[in-house]
VEXDOKE-987309 format. One record per residue: x, y, z of N, C-alpha, C in turn. Coordinates in pm, whole numbers, padded with zeros to 5 digits, always signed. Example, Ala and Ser with C-alpha at 12.3 -4.5 7.8 and 13.67 -1.06 7.14 Angstrom:
+01319-00569+00780+01230-00450+00780+01320-00330+00780;+01285-00225+00708+01367-00106+00714+01290+00003+00787;
end
This chain:
+00375+01604+01360+00434+01485+01302+00326+01404+01231;+00346+01382+01102+00249+01305+01024+00269+01157+01052;+00160+01090+01082+00164+00945+01100+00060+00881+01010;+00101+00774+00945+00012+00696+00860-00015+00562+00926;-00137+00518+00922-00175+00394+00988-00235+00299+00885;-00172+00183+00870-00222+00081+00778-00310-00019+00852;-00399-00081+00778-00482-00188+00832-00521-00281+00718;-00568-00400+00755-00620-00493+00655-00532-00611+00621;-00413-00617+00677-00328-00731+00649-00378-00856+00719;-00313-00968+00690-00351-01092+00754-00303-01214+00677;-00359-01327+00714-00324-01456+00650-00434-01493+00551;-00395-01528+00430-00493-01565+00328-00435-01679+00245;-00522-01762+00193-00477-01874+00109-00445-01824-00032;-00359-01896-00102-00332-01859-00242-00461-01850-00322;-00468-01746-00404-00589-01722-00482-00690-01633-00413;-00667-01605-00286-00758-01522-00209-00736-01373-00229;-00812-01294-00153-00807-01149-00165-00793-01083-00029;-00731-00966-00031-00723-00880+00087-00733-00736+00040;-00778-00652+00129-00783-00508+00101-00709-00434+00211;-00606-00361+00173-00528-00281+00267-00579-00138+00264;-00575-00074+00380-00615+00066+00391-00508+00144+00465;-00502+00272+00435-00405+00360+00500-00473+00494+00524;-00458+00545+00646-00517+00673+00679-00423+00750+00770;-00422+00882+00762-00339+00960+00852-00401+00964+00991;-00316+00976+01093-00365+00978+01230-00423+01112+01269;-00394+01216+01191-00448+01348+01219-00473+01422+01090;-00501+01550+01101-00526+01632+00983-00396+01670+00916;-00386+01641+00789-00267+01680+00713-00312+01739+00580;-00224+01820+00522-00258+01889+00399-00144+01877+00299;-00180+01887+00173-00076+01894+00072-00015+01762+00031;-00088+01653+00051-00033+01522+00010-00028+01516-00142;+00084+01474-00193+00099+01454-00336+00078+01308-00370;+00178+01247-00429+00166+01106-00466+00162+01019-00340;+00091+00906-00352+00087+00807-00245+00118+00672-00306;+00160+00580-00222+00192+00449-00277+00199+00340-00172;+00203+00219-00220+00225+00101-00136+00358+00038-00174;+00434+00006-00072+00560-00065-00089+00552-00194-00007;+00641-00287-00038+00646-00408+00043+00788-00454+00060;+00810-00527+00169+00943-00581+00197+00929-00722+00250;+00983-00815+00174+00985-00955+00215+01114-00982+00292;+01116-01086+00375+01237-01116+00453+01358-01134+00363;+01466-01066+00397+01589-01078+00321+01593-01003+00190;+01487-00926+00162+01482-00852+00036+01467-00703+00064;+01497-00624-00039+01482-00480-00027+01336-00440-00041;+01304-00325+00016+01170-00271+00000+01149-00235-00147;+01031-00270-00199+01003-00243-00339+00867-00176-00356;+00856-00099-00463+00730-00034-00493+00631-00137-00546;+00510-00135-00491+00403-00221-00539+00314-00144-00635;+00268-00027-00591+00180+00056-00673+00184+00198-00620;+00163+00293-00710+00158+00432-00670+00045+00502-00744;+00002+00615-00688-00107+00691-00748-00085+00839-00721;-00099+00920-00825-00084+01064-00808-00213+01123-00752;-00207+01249-00716-00326+01315-00666-00434+01319-00773;-00392+01324-00897-00488+01328-01007-00542+01191-01048;-00488+01085-00987-00541+00951-01013-00461+00866-01109;-00348+00915-01157-00265+00832-01244-00196+00725-01161;-00198+00603-01212-00145+00490-01136-00025+00426-01204;+00053+00357-01121+00169+00284-01169+00180+00157-01086;+00205+00043-01151+00212-00085-01081+00341-00158-01113;+00389-00232-01016+00497-00326-01042+00447-00433-01137;+00532-00480-01225+00491-00582-01322+00433-00705-01253;+00487-00738-01138+00446-00860-01069+00303-00856-01016;+00243-00736-01007+00108-00726-00951+00006-00673-01051;+00051-00636-01169-00041-00583-01270-00153-00682-01299;-00274-00630-01303-00389-00715-01332-00447-00785-01209;-00373-00778-01097-00422-00844-00974-00450-00744-00863;-00372-00637-00856-00386-00536-00751-00442-00407-00810;-00520-00336-00729-00574-00207-00769-00555-00107-00657;-00488+00004-00689-00466+00110-00591-00569+00219-00612;-00615+00279-00502-00710+00389-00511-00690+00483-00393;-00742+00604-00405-00729+00701-00297-00852+00789-00292;-00873+00846-00174-00979+00943-00152-00911+01072-00107;-00904+01168-00197-00832+01291-00166-00899+01372-00055;-01029+01363-00044-01100+01438+00060-01065+01387+00199;-01044+01256+00209-01014+01195+00339-00866+01162+00354;-00788+01184+00247-00644+01151+00249-00620+01003+00280;-00707+00918+00231-00690+00776+00254-00645+00705+00127;-00583+00591+00149-00526+00513+00039-00566+00368+00058;-00595+00299-00051-00635+00158-00043-00560+00076-00146;-00551-00053-00118-00492-00146-00215-00577-00273-00213;-00648-00298-00321-00724-00421-00336-00634-00525-00400;-00614-00636-00329-00524-00740-00377-00604-00866-00404;-00606-00908-00529-00677-01029-00570-00578-01132-00623;-00623-01255-00632-00541-01365-00685-00404-01367-00618;-00404-01360-00488-00277-01351-00414-00195-01478-00430;-00064-01459-00432+00031-01568-00448+00124-01572-00327;+00184-01686-00300+00279-01693-00187+00390-01589-00197;+00431-01556-00317+00539-01457-00334+00494-01315-00302;+00365-01294-00276+00317-01164-00232+00335-01146-00082;+00379-01249-00014+00400-01243+00131+00508-01140+00163;+00474-01044+00249+00565-00935+00283+00497-00844+00385;+00576-00751+00438+00519-00641+00513+00490-00529+00413;+00368-00480+00416+00326-00375+00323+00323-00241+00395;+00382-00141+00329+00394-00007+00388+00323+00096+00301;+00255+00185+00366+00191+00299+00301+00291+00414+00297;+00293+00487+00187+00383+00600+00171+00305+00720+00119;+00340+00838+00171+00280+00962+00123+00388+01067+00108;+00382+01140+00000+00479+01246-00024+00413+01382-00002;+00477+01462+00082+00430+01598+00108+00548+01690+00083;+00539+01768-00020+00651+01850-00072+00770+01758-00096;+00882+01781-00029+01001+01699-00053+01014+01586+00048;+00916+01571+00135+00926+01473+00243+00846+01347+00214;+00900+01235+00260+00833+01105+00251+00786+01063+00390;+00664+01016+00399+00611+00967+00524+00569+00821+00507;+00594+00742+00613+00569+00599+00607+00479+00553+00721;+00400+00451+00695+00328+00385+00801+00417+00282+00868;+00362+00215+00968+00440+00118+01045+00445-00018+00977;+00361-00038+00877+00359-00165+00803+00253-00261+00853;+00203-00341+00761+00106-00444+00795+00146-00574+00725;+00142-00683+00798+00190-00811+00745+00084-00876+00658;+00125-00919+00540+00041-00999+00452+00110-01132+00431;+00042-01240+00465+00097-01374+00449+00003-01456+00361;+00058-01508+00252-00020-01591+00160+00032-01733+00170;-00049-01819+00229-00004-01956+00254-00124-02047+00269;-00105-02173+00227-00210-02272+00246-00187-02349+00375;
end
């Protein structure tokens, strides 16, 4: 059973930065695209950013220019650098990995942007 573990969430003031990380709990192979999603209270889960194995990236319009997604294929790890955070970025952030036709999710990490 593939498990993904996120870390790096927390409370930050508007304009601040956080870096989220995601790593598998064991050895896994064949990961394709990876991504970060988020879900705010009362809202649907939405894509924040994604990255292919080859490094092509895609961002939600709301985070373009502020967030940067990256991955280490050798370690199967995923990161999200979040700068210039806004209160509307407050949500639970989830790591996602696609292996063949299957989607795997982490347990989520809370990001709260508040003064």
